[in-house]
C-alpha positions, 0 to 999 in steps of 0.5 A: 322237279326237272333240272330244267325247271323254267325260271318263270315257274319259281319267280312269277305268280298271279297276274305276272304269270298270266301275262307270261303265258298270254299269247293273245295279249301280244297282238290286237284283236283285229290282228288276231282275227286277221291271222286266223282268217289267213289260216282258214283261207290258206287251209281251204286253198290247200284242200281245194288244190292238192290231192288229199284224203280228208276226214279219215277216222284214226281212233275209236274216239271218232276224231279224224285226220287229213293226208295231203299228197300221200299217194299210193304205189311207187316211191314212199314219201316222207310225211310231216304230222302237223298238230294245231294249237289253241291252248288245247281248247280251240282251232281244228285241222280245218285251219291247220293245213297251211304247210301242205302246199310247200311240203307237197312241192317237195314230195312230202306228205302232210298229215293234219289230225284233229283232237277233242278239245278241252274241257270236253276231255282231259289233257291226258285224253288229248295226249292219248288221241295224238298218240293214237293218230301217230300209231294209225299213221305208222300202221297204215303208212305204206297204204297211204304212200308214206315211208314210216321210217321218215315221219316227222312232227311239227306243231304250234303252241299247244300243238308243240306240247303235243309234239313233245308228248309224242317224243316222250318215252314209254308209250311207244312199246305199248303201242307196238312202235319202236322208240325211234318211230319219230324221224325228227321234230320241229315244235314251235312255241311249245309248252313243255313244263305244265307246272306254271300252266297249272298256276295260271289261267289255262288251269280253268279248263285243264284242271291239271293235277300233280300226276298230269304235270309229272306225266304230261310235261315233255321236259320231264319225260324225255327217255332217250333222245332218238331224233333231231329237234328244232325248238322254234319260237317267234321273236315277238312271243309272250316270254313263257313260250320262248323260255319253254323252247330254250329249256326244252332244247337244253333238256333234249341235248342233255339227254344226248339228242341233237337239238337247236333253238330257232328264233323266227324274226319279225313274227308273233305267236300266231303269224309265225305259222304263215311262214310255212306258206312261203318255201323260202322262209326260214321256218320252211327251209329249216323244216325241209333241211331236216327232212332232206338230211333224213332221207 
Protein backbone atom coordinates (compact mmCIF):
# COMPACT_ATOMS: atom_id res chain seq x y z
CA UNK A 1 0.00 0.00 0.00
CA UNK A 2 1.08 3.60 -0.59
CA UNK A 3 2.43 5.75 2.23
CA UNK A 4 -0.44 8.08 1.32
CA UNK A 5 -3.37 5.68 1.66
CA UNK A 6 -6.55 7.62 2.23
CA UNK A 7 -8.10 7.55 5.70
CA UNK A 8 -11.47 6.76 4.15
CA UNK A 9 -10.06 3.56 2.71
CA UNK A 10 -9.40 2.11 6.16
CA UNK A 11 -12.02 3.79 8.30
CA UNK A 12 -15.22 3.56 6.26
CA UNK A 13 -17.11 0.78 4.56
CA UNK A 14 -20.51 0.00 3.10
CA UNK A 15 -23.03 2.84 3.01
CA UNK A 16 -20.65 5.30 4.68
CA UNK A 17 -18.01 4.71 2.01
CA UNK A 18 -20.66 5.08 -0.70
CA UNK A 19 -21.65 8.47 0.73
CA UNK A 20 -18.04 9.62 0.81
CA UNK A 21 -17.73 9.07 -2.95
CA UNK A 22 -21.25 10.03 -4.05
CA UNK A 23 -20.84 13.43 -5.68
CA UNK A 24 -24.39 13.37 -7.06
CA UNK A 25 -25.79 13.29 -3.52
CA UNK A 26 -24.25 16.69 -2.78
CA UNK A 27 -26.67 18.52 -5.13
CA UNK A 28 -30.36 18.19 -5.99
CA UNK A 29 -31.52 16.52 -9.18
CA UNK A 30 -32.66 19.90 -10.49
CA UNK A 31 -29.33 21.54 -9.74
CA UNK A 32 -27.41 18.72 -11.39
CA UNK A 33 -29.55 18.86 -14.55
CA UNK A 34 -29.19 22.65 -14.73
CA UNK A 35 -25.41 22.46 -14.45
CA UNK A 36 -25.10 19.76 -17.11
CA UNK A 37 -27.29 21.90 -19.35
CA UNK A 38 -24.85 24.76 -18.81
CA UNK A 39 -21.97 22.45 -19.72
CA UNK A 40 -23.62 21.73 -23.06
CA UNK A 41 -24.67 25.33 -23.75
CA UNK A 42 -21.20 26.76 -23.10
CA UNK A 43 -19.61 23.93 -25.09
CA UNK A 44 -21.95 24.48 -28.05
CA UNK A 45 -21.17 28.20 -27.95
CA UNK A 46 -17.45 27.47 -28.09
CA UNK A 47 -17.90 25.16 -31.07
CA UNK A 48 -20.00 27.77 -32.86
CA UNK A 49 -17.69 30.72 -32.35
CA UNK A 50 -14.08 29.54 -32.13
CA UNK A 51 -11.75 28.27 -34.86
CA UNK A 52 -11.62 24.52 -34.31
CA UNK A 53 -10.87 21.15 -35.81
CA UNK A 54 -13.56 18.84 -34.54
CA UNK A 55 -13.85 15.09 -34.41
CA UNK A 56 -10.25 14.11 -35.19
CA UNK A 57 -9.70 10.36 -34.77
CA UNK A 58 -6.67 9.83 -32.56
CA UNK A 59 -6.45 6.03 -32.24
CA UNK A 60 -7.54 2.73 -33.74
CA UNK A 61 -10.31 2.60 -31.12
CA UNK A 62 -12.09 5.19 -33.26
CA UNK A 63 -12.49 7.78 -30.49
CA UNK A 64 -12.11 11.45 -31.38
CA UNK A 65 -10.83 14.74 -30.06
CA UNK A 66 -11.45 18.43 -30.75
CA UNK A 67 -8.79 21.12 -31.06
CA UNK A 68 -9.88 24.71 -30.46
CA UNK A 69 -7.85 27.68 -31.71
CA UNK A 70 -4.78 25.67 -32.54
CA UNK A 71 -3.82 27.14 -35.89
CA UNK A 72 -1.09 26.36 -38.33
CA UNK A 73 2.09 28.29 -39.10
CA UNK A 74 3.52 31.20 -37.14
CA UNK A 75 4.21 30.89 -33.44
CA UNK A 76 3.26 27.59 -31.86
CA UNK A 77 0.74 27.80 -29.01
CA UNK A 78 0.68 26.09 -25.66
CA UNK A 79 -2.24 23.71 -25.24
CA UNK A 80 -4.42 22.35 -22.45
CA UNK A 81 -5.89 18.88 -22.77
CA UNK A 82 -9.16 18.76 -20.82
CA UNK A 83 -10.47 15.29 -19.88
CA UNK A 84 -14.11 15.04 -18.86
CA UNK A 85 -15.48 13.27 -15.80
CA UNK A 86 -18.67 11.27 -15.25
CA UNK A 87 -17.31 8.40 -13.14
CA UNK A 88 -15.83 6.93 -16.36
CA UNK A 89 -19.33 6.05 -17.60
CA UNK A 90 -21.01 9.35 -18.58
CA UNK A 91 -20.55 12.64 -20.47
CA UNK A 92 -18.38 13.28 -23.53
CA UNK A 93 -16.30 15.91 -25.23
CA UNK A 94 -19.55 17.55 -26.43
CA UNK A 95 -20.25 18.81 -22.88
CA UNK A 96 -16.62 19.54 -22.07
CA UNK A 97 -15.48 22.48 -24.19
CA UNK A 98 -16.11 25.20 -21.59
CA UNK A 99 -12.41 25.99 -21.15
CA UNK A 100 -11.83 26.80 -24.81
CA UNK A 101 -12.94 30.48 -24.95
CA UNK A 102 -10.89 31.66 -21.95
CA UNK A 103 -7.84 29.79 -23.23
CA UNK A 104 -8.25 31.02 -26.81
CA UNK A 105 -8.35 34.63 -25.59
CA UNK A 106 -4.85 34.07 -24.16
CA UNK A 107 -3.47 32.35 -27.26
CA UNK A 108 -3.75 28.84 -25.77
CA UNK A 109 -5.23 25.88 -27.61
CA UNK A 110 -7.77 23.58 -25.93
CA UNK A 111 -7.87 19.88 -26.77
CA UNK A 112 -10.90 17.86 -25.66
CA UNK A 113 -10.79 14.08 -26.18
CA UNK A 114 -13.48 11.45 -25.90
CA UNK A 115 -12.94 7.99 -24.46
CA UNK A 116 -15.08 4.87 -24.63
CA UNK A 117 -17.25 4.75 -21.53
CA UNK A 118 -17.40 2.04 -18.90
CA UNK A 119 -18.68 -0.67 -18.79
CA UNK A 120 -18.32 -0.97 -22.57
CA UNK A 121 -14.58 -1.13 -21.99
CA UNK A 122 -12.38 -1.60 -18.93
CA UNK A 123 -10.75 1.23 -17.02
CA UNK A 124 -7.40 -0.10 -18.22
CA UNK A 125 -8.56 0.46 -21.80
CA UNK A 126 -9.80 3.98 -20.98
CA UNK A 127 -6.36 4.80 -19.56
CA UNK A 128 -4.75 3.39 -22.70
CA UNK A 129 -6.98 5.56 -24.87
CA UNK A 130 -6.07 8.75 -23.00
CA UNK A 131 -2.39 7.91 -23.34
CA UNK A 132 -2.97 7.34 -27.05
CA UNK A 133 -4.71 10.74 -27.31
CA UNK A 134 -1.77 12.45 -25.61
CA UNK A 135 0.70 10.61 -27.85
CA UNK A 136 -1.25 11.62 -30.97
CA UNK A 137 -1.18 15.26 -29.93
CA UNK A 138 2.53 15.12 -29.13
CA UNK A 139 3.31 13.56 -32.51
CA UNK A 140 1.06 15.95 -34.46
CA UNK A 141 1.62 19.07 -32.37
CA UNK A 142 3.48 21.18 -34.92
CA UNK A 143 0.98 20.39 -37.66
CA UNK A 144 -1.80 21.55 -35.33
CA UNK A 145 -0.01 24.77 -34.38
CA UNK A 146 0.83 23.50 -30.87
CA UNK A 147 4.13 23.63 -28.99
CA UNK A 148 4.74 20.07 -27.79
CA UNK A 149 6.96 21.40 -25.01
CA UNK A 150 3.98 23.24 -23.51
CA UNK A 151 1.18 20.69 -23.28
CA UNK A 152 -0.75 20.96 -20.01
CA UNK A 153 -3.40 18.70 -18.52
CA UNK A 154 -6.69 19.44 -16.82
CA UNK A 155 -9.56 17.12 -15.94
CA UNK A 156 -12.41 16.76 -13.51
CA UNK A 157 -13.40 13.83 -11.26
CA UNK A 158 -12.82 10.70 -13.37
CA UNK A 159 -10.98 13.05 -15.73
CA UNK A 160 -8.77 14.07 -12.81
CA UNK A 161 -7.92 10.41 -12.32
CA UNK A 162 -7.04 10.13 -16.01
CA UNK A 163 -4.82 13.21 -15.74
CA UNK A 164 -3.05 11.36 -12.93
CA UNK A 165 -2.51 8.31 -15.13
CA UNK A 166 -0.88 10.55 -17.75
CA UNK A 167 1.43 11.90 -15.05
CA UNK A 168 2.28 8.38 -13.88
CA UNK A 169 5.64 7.00 -14.91
CA UNK A 170 6.55 4.13 -17.20
CA UNK A 171 4.23 4.46 -20.18
CA UNK A 172 5.98 7.37 -21.89
CA UNK A 173 9.05 5.43 -23.00
CA UNK A 174 6.87 2.75 -24.60
CA UNK A 175 5.03 5.49 -26.52
CA UNK A 176 8.27 7.12 -27.63
CA UNK A 177 7.78 10.18 -25.41
CA UNK A 178 10.15 11.77 -22.92
CA UNK A 179 9.24 11.41 -19.23
CA UNK A 180 8.88 15.21 -19.14
CA UNK A 181 6.24 15.32 -21.88
CA UNK A 182 3.64 17.00 -19.61
CA UNK A 183 4.43 20.64 -18.84
CA UNK A 184 2.01 20.96 -15.92
CA UNK A 185 -1.33 19.70 -14.65
CA UNK A 186 -4.47 20.81 -12.84
CA UNK A 187 -6.55 17.76 -11.93
CA UNK A 188 -9.82 18.78 -10.27
CA UNK A 189 -11.59 16.56 -7.70
CA UNK A 190 -9.71 13.55 -9.00
CA UNK A 191 -9.70 9.98 -7.73
CA UNK A 192 -6.10 8.90 -7.25
CA UNK A 193 -6.45 5.78 -5.09
CA UNK A 194 -8.78 3.17 -6.57
CA UNK A 195 -8.84 0.93 -3.49
CA UNK A 196 -11.86 2.63 -1.88
CA UNK A 197 -13.52 2.89 -5.30
CA UNK A 198 -13.25 -0.89 -5.63
CA UNK A 199 -15.29 -1.22 -2.43
CA UNK A 200 -18.09 1.18 -3.25
CA UNK A 201 -20.84 1.62 -5.86
CA UNK A 202 -18.65 2.43 -8.96
CA UNK A 203 -17.30 -1.11 -8.69
CA UNK A 204 -20.61 -2.21 -10.23
CA UNK A 205 -19.44 -0.99 -13.63
CA UNK A 206 -15.66 -0.85 -13.17
CA UNK A 207 -15.03 -4.38 -11.86
CA UNK A 208 -11.57 -3.47 -10.62
CA UNK A 209 -9.18 -6.23 -9.63
CA UNK A 210 -6.02 -6.05 -7.50
CA UNK A 211 -3.81 -5.46 -10.54
CA UNK A 212 -6.04 -2.60 -11.69
CA UNK A 213 -5.82 -0.94 -8.28
CA UNK A 214 -2.03 -1.27 -8.25
CA UNK A 215 -1.43 -0.21 -11.86
CA UNK A 216 -4.11 2.43 -12.38
CA UNK A 217 -4.06 4.34 -9.07
CA UNK A 218 -2.04 7.50 -9.81
CA UNK A 219 -1.05 7.92 -6.17
CA UNK A 220 0.71 4.53 -6.36
CA UNK A 221 2.45 5.04 -9.71
CA UNK A 222 4.35 8.31 -9.37
CA UNK A 223 7.81 7.77 -10.85
CA UNK A 224 9.52 11.13 -10.87
CA UNK A 225 7.49 14.32 -10.46
CA UNK A 226 8.63 16.31 -13.48
CA UNK A 227 6.09 19.14 -13.65
CA UNK A 228 4.04 21.41 -11.38
CA UNK A 229 0.67 20.10 -10.21
CA UNK A 230 -2.28 22.01 -8.78
CA UNK A 231 -4.65 19.52 -7.14
CA UNK A 232 -7.91 21.45 -7.05
CA UNK A 233 -11.29 20.58 -5.59
CA UNK A 234 -14.58 22.33 -4.86
CA UNK A 235 -15.36 23.53 -1.35
CA UNK A 236 -18.65 21.61 -1.27
CA UNK A 237 -17.39 18.15 -2.26
CA UNK A 238 -18.23 14.70 -1.05
CA UNK A 239 -15.27 14.07 1.30
CA UNK A 240 -13.65 11.30 -0.72
CA UNK A 241 -12.77 13.73 -3.49
CA UNK A 242 -11.19 16.40 -1.30
CA UNK A 243 -9.20 13.77 0.61
CA UNK A 244 -7.92 12.33 -2.65
CA UNK A 245 -6.77 15.75 -3.82
CA UNK A 246 -4.85 16.51 -0.64
CA UNK A 247 -3.27 13.07 -0.53
CA UNK A 248 -2.18 13.23 -4.16
CA UNK A 249 -0.55 16.63 -3.73
CA UNK A 250 1.33 15.30 -0.69
CA UNK A 251 2.51 12.25 -2.64
CA UNK A 252 3.65 14.42 -5.56
CA UNK A 253 5.62 16.64 -3.20
CA UNK A 254 7.18 13.60 -1.52
CA UNK A 255 8.37 12.46 -4.95
CA UNK A 256 10.20 15.76 -5.34
CA UNK A 257 7.64 17.63 -7.40
CA UNK A 258 6.04 21.05 -7.02
CA UNK A 259 2.44 20.63 -5.91
CA UNK A 260 -0.23 22.68 -4.25
CA UNK A 261 -3.79 22.13 -3.10
CA UNK A 262 -6.43 24.58 -4.29
CA UNK A 263 -9.88 24.64 -2.71
CA UNK A 264 -12.34 26.54 -4.90
CA UNK A 265 -14.77 28.39 -2.63
CA UNK A 266 -18.52 28.45 -3.18
CA UNK A 267 -18.55 25.58 -5.68
CA UNK A 268 -19.78 22.00 -5.73
CA UNK A 269 -18.37 19.00 -7.57
CA UNK A 270 -20.17 19.95 -10.78
CA UNK A 271 -20.45 23.73 -11.07
CA UNK A 272 -16.74 24.14 -10.30
CA UNK A 273 -16.08 23.64 -14.03
CA UNK A 274 -18.25 26.64 -14.89
CA UNK A 275 -15.59 28.74 -13.18
CA UNK A 276 -13.58 28.25 -16.37
CA UNK A 277 -16.14 30.32 -18.28
CA UNK A 278 -14.92 33.43 -16.40
CA UNK A 279 -11.35 34.59 -17.05
CA UNK A 280 -11.17 36.30 -13.65
CA UNK A 281 -12.19 33.25 -11.60
CA UNK A 282 -9.72 31.66 -9.20
CA UNK A 283 -9.59 28.45 -11.23
CA UNK A 284 -9.03 30.20 -14.58
CA UNK A 285 -6.40 32.50 -13.14
CA UNK A 286 -4.46 29.69 -11.49
CA UNK A 287 -4.42 27.64 -14.70
CA UNK A 288 -3.34 30.64 -16.78
CA UNK A 289 -0.61 31.47 -14.26
CA UNK A 290 0.79 27.94 -14.50
CA UNK A 291 0.95 28.19 -18.28
CA UNK A 292 2.46 31.69 -18.23
CA UNK A 293 5.23 30.52 -15.90
CA UNK A 294 6.06 27.71 -18.28
CA UNK A 295 6.53 29.94 -21.31
